[in-house]
C-alpha positions in Angstrom: 13.5 -43.7 -28.2 16.0 -41.6 -27.2 13.8 -40.0 -24.1 11.7 -41.7 -21.5 8.6 -39.4 -22.1 6.2 -38.5 -25.0 3.4 -35.9 -25.6 -0.4 -37.5 -26.1 -3.3 -35.3 -26.8 -7.2 -36.5 -26.7 -8.8 -34.0 -28.1 -12.6 -35.3 -27.9 -16.3 -33.4 -28.2 -17.0 -34.4 -25.1 -15.6 -34.8 -21.5 -12.8 -36.9 -23.3 -13.0 -39.6 -20.5 -13.1 -42.5 -23.1 -9.8 -40.7 -24.5 -8.2 -41.0 -21.3 -9.4 -44.4 -20.1 -8.3 -46.3 -23.5 -5.1 -44.3 -23.8 -4.1 -44.5 -20.0 -4.9 -48.6 -20.3 -2.2 -48.4 -23.1 0.2 -46.6 -21.6 0.6 -49.0 -18.5 1.4 -51.4 -20.7 5.2 -49.6 -21.2 6.9 -49.0 -18.6 9.7 -46.9 -17.7 7.9 -43.9 -20.5 6.0 -41.6 -19.3 3.1 -39.5 -21.6 2.3 -35.6 -21.0 -1.7 -35.5 -21.6 -2.9 -32.7 -23.1 -6.8 -32.8 -22.8 -8.8 -30.8 -25.0 -12.7 -31.3 -24.0 -16.0 -30.0 -25.7 -13.9 -29.8 -29.5 -16.8 -28.6 -31.6 -15.8 -26.2 -34.2 -13.4 -25.1 -36.4 -12.3 -22.3 -33.6 -11.8 -24.6 -31.3 -10.1 -27.5 -33.2 -7.4 -24.4 -34.4 -6.1 -23.8 -31.2 -5.7 -28.0 -30.9 -3.5 -28.3 -33.8 -1.5 -24.8 -32.5 -0.5 -26.7 -29.2 -0.3 -30.3 -31.5 2.4 -28.2 -34.1 4.1 -27.2 -30.6 4.5 -30.5 -29.8 4.4 -32.7 -31.5 3.3 -36.4 -30.3 0.7 -39.5 -30.1 -3.0 -37.6 -30.9 -6.1 -39.4 -30.1 -9.7 -38.3 -30.7 -13.2 -39.1 -30.8 -15.3 -36.2 -32.9 -18.3 -37.2 -34.8 -17.9 -34.2 -37.3 -16.4 -35.4 -40.3 -14.9 -31.8 -40.9 -13.7 -31.6 -38.1 -12.0 -35.2 -37.9 -11.0 -34.6 -41.6 -8.9 -31.2 -40.7 -6.9 -32.9 -37.2 -5.6 -35.2 -39.2 -4.2 -33.5 -42.0 -3.1 -31.4 -39.6 -0.9 -34.4 -37.9 0.1 -35.3 -41.2 1.4 -32.3 -41.8 3.6 -32.3 -38.4 4.0 -35.7 -38.5 1.9 -36.5 -35.3 0.5 -40.1 -35.8 -3.1 -39.8 -35.3 -6.2 -42.2 -34.4 -9.8 -42.0 -34.4 -10.1 -44.0 -31.4 -13.9 -45.0 -31.8 -13.8 -45.6 -35.8 -12.7 -49.3 -35.6 -15.7 -50.0 -33.0 -18.6 -47.7 -35.4 -17.2 -49.9 -38.3 -17.3 -53.0 -36.5 -21.1 -52.5 -35.4 -22.0 -51.1 -38.5 -20.9 -53.9 -40.3 -22.9 -55.7 -38.0 -26.4 -54.6 -37.6 -26.4 -52.9 -40.8 -27.2 -50.1 -40.6 -24.4 -46.6 -40.4 -24.4 -44.4 -36.9 -26.3 -41.1 -36.3 -23.1 -38.9 -35.3 -24.3 -37.1 -31.7 -21.5 -35.6 -29.4 -21.0 -36.8 -25.7 -24.0 -38.9 -26.5 -23.2 -41.3 -23.9 -23.3 -38.3 -21.3 -27.2 -37.3 -22.2 -29.1 -37.9 -19.1 -30.6 -40.8 -19.5 -32.1 -43.8 -17.1 -29.0 -45.2 -16.7 -28.0 -41.9 -15.3 -30.1 -41.5 -12.7 -30.1 -44.8 -12.1 -26.2 -44.2 -10.9 -27.0 -41.2 -8.9 -29.7 -43.1 -6.7 -26.4 -46.1 -6.2 -24.3 -43.5 -5.2 -27.0 -41.6 -2.6 -28.0 -45.2 -1.7 -24.5 -46.2 -1.2 -22.8 -43.5 0.7 -26.1 -43.3 3.2 -25.2 -46.9 4.2 -21.4 -46.5 4.0 -19.5 -48.5 6.7 -22.7 -50.1 8.9 -25.4 -46.9 8.9 -29.1 -47.5 8.3 -28.9 -51.4 8.5 -32.5 -52.0 8.8 -32.9 -51.1 5.3 -30.3 -53.2 3.8 -32.8 -55.7 2.0 -32.9 -52.2 -0.2 -29.4 -53.1 -1.5 -27.9 -54.6 -4.6 -24.7 -55.5 -2.8 -23.5 -55.7 0.8 -20.2 -55.9 1.2 -18.7 -56.8 4.6 -15.1 -57.2 6.1 -12.8 -55.9 8.5 -11.4 -52.6 8.7 -9.4 -51.7 5.9 -10.6 -54.2 3.4 -11.3 -51.9 0.8 -15.4 -51.9 1.5 -15.9 -48.2 0.7 -14.0 -47.3 -2.2 -15.4 -51.0 -3.6 -18.8 -49.9 -3.1 -18.6 -46.6 -4.2 -17.3 -48.0 -7.6 -20.0 -49.8 -7.3 -22.3 -47.2 -7.4 -20.8 -45.6 -10.3 -21.4 -48.9 -12.4 -25.0 -48.7 -11.0 -25.3 -50.9 -7.9 -26.8 -49.7 -4.8 -24.2 -51.1 -2.5 -23.7 -51.1 1.6 -20.6 -52.0 3.6 -20.9 -53.5 6.7 -17.7 -53.3 9.5 -16.7 -56.5 11.3 -15.5 -55.6 14.3 -14.1 -57.9 16.9 -16.5 -58.8 19.6 -19.5 -57.3 18.2 -21.9 -59.1 16.9 -23.3 -58.1 13.3 -26.4 -56.2 12.8 -29.4 -58.6 13.1 -30.5 -57.1 9.4 -27.4 -59.0 7.5 -28.0 -62.1 9.1 -31.4 -62.1 7.3 -30.8 -60.4 3.6 -32.8 -62.1 0.8 -32.5 -60.3 -1.8 -28.7 -58.7 -2.0 -26.2 -60.5 -2.2 -23.6 -60.3 0.3 -19.8 -60.6 -0.2 -17.0 -61.3 2.2 -14.2 -59.1 1.7 -10.4 -60.5 2.8 -6.9 -59.7 2.8 -3.5 -61.3 4.0 -3.1 -60.0 7.5 0.6 -58.0 6.5 -1.3 -56.1 3.7 -4.0 -55.3 6.2 -1.4 -54.6 9.2 0.1 -52.2 7.0 -2.6 -50.1 5.5 -4.0 -49.3 8.9 -0.4 -47.9 10.3 -0.5 -46.1 7.5 -4.0 -44.8 8.5 -2.9 -44.2 12.3 0.1 -42.6 11.4 -2.0 -40.0 9.1 -3.8 -39.4 12.4 -0.7 -39.1 14.6 -2.8 -41.7 16.5 -0.7 -44.3 18.7 0.6 -47.6 17.5 0.5 -49.6 20.7 -3.2 -51.1 19.9 -4.2 -54.6 18.7 -5.8 -52.6 15.9 -2.2 -53.1 13.9 -1.0 -56.0 16.1 -0.9 -58.7 13.7 -1.5 -61.5 15.2 -5.1 -59.7 16.8 -5.4 -59.2 12.6 -5.1 -62.1 12.0 -7.2 -63.5 14.0 -10.5 -61.1 13.1 -9.5 -62.1 9.0 -9.8 -65.9 10.2 -13.0 -64.9 12.2 -14.7 -63.2 9.4 -13.5 -66.3 7.3 -15.4 -68.5 9.5 -18.4 -66.2 9.3 -18.3 -66.1 5.7 -18.3 -69.9 5.5 -21.1 -70.4 8.0 -23.4 -68.4 5.7 -22.5 -69.7 2.4 -21.3 -66.0 1.3 -18.9 -65.3 -1.7 -15.3 -64.4 -0.5 -12.5 -62.5 -2.3 -9.5 -61.7 -1.2 -8.5 -57.7 -2.1 -4.6 -58.6 -1.2 -3.5 -58.5 -4.6 -6.6 -57.0 -6.8 -6.8 -53.4 -7.9 -11.0 -51.8 -6.7 -11.9 -52.2 -10.4 -10.9 -55.8 -10.3 -12.8 -56.5 -7.0 -15.5 -54.8 -7.9 -15.4 -57.1 -11.3 -15.4 -59.9 -9.8 -18.3 -58.9 -7.3 -20.4 -57.8 -10.8 -20.2 -60.9 -12.0 -21.1 -62.6 -8.7 -24.2 -60.5 -8.9 -25.2 -61.1 -12.5 -25.1 -65.3 -11.5 -27.0 -64.3 -8.1 -29.7 -62.3 -10.0 -30.1 -65.4 -12.2 -30.7 -68.0 -9.3 -33.1 -65.3 -7.7 -35.2 -65.0 -11.0 -35.3 -68.7 -11.0 -36.1 -69.3 -7.9 -39.5 -66.9 -7.5 
C-alpha cells in the first residue's frame, strides 16, 4: 500500500463499541499504518443507511458492521461491493458458531447487549462503591469489597480499580504511605481478595516526576528520590510477603493486562472461599 493511512467505516445498529474494540485490536497489529475511523452508531433505518453508504462511497475503505436487520445488511454489502470497499459482518462468524453448537437460530435484537439487566446494575453498583473507596477512603467497610488493591503512590491503583468496577467488581484501593500504618480493617480482611501492586523504582520516579511537573510542584522531595522510592517498594514487597498476599508487577503491564490477572486471581480466591465455607 502506497500510503500510511486508510479509511475504516464502522456501522452499527447499537453504540458501535464492539466494532471499535475489535477494529482497534486488529489495527494495532499494523505498525506505521493509521486508520481514519468513521463511526456510525444507531443505524436502524434505510434513510440512516443511505447517509452511511454516501460517506463510504466518498471515502472508500474497510467496512465493518454489526446490523441485525438482514435487509440493511444486504444493502450495505451490495453497496460496498459496488464501490470496491471490503465489507465484513463482525458478529456473523460468531453467531454461526453459536448456532451450529446450540442447534438453534438467534433472535435478532439490535443493541441487546446494552439492555438494562441485572449485570448492568451490578456494574453501576460496583462503580459507585469503587469511587467511594478510592485512595484509602471508608476503610471501615472494606469487607464489602470484592477486591482490595494496595501499593505505593503511582502504581495505577485508581485506574485499575475503575476498570475492575466496569467489569462488575467492587474494588477498593489503599495507598501505602511511608511511616503510616495500614488501616486495621486491611489487616483483618476475610472476604475480599487483597492484591499488592508494585513497579520498578525507575517507572515510579518517572510517573511521579510527571505528576509534580503537571502540578508545578517542587522536585526536591523524597517523593521522587530513587533511593527513597526503592525503599518504599521494598517495604511494600515485604508487607505483601508477610501476609501472603498476591503481588502483580505493573511496570510493563497495561491496565487491561493487570485487571485480567487480578480477575483470574479473584476467580481462584472465590473457589477457595466457597470450598472453605
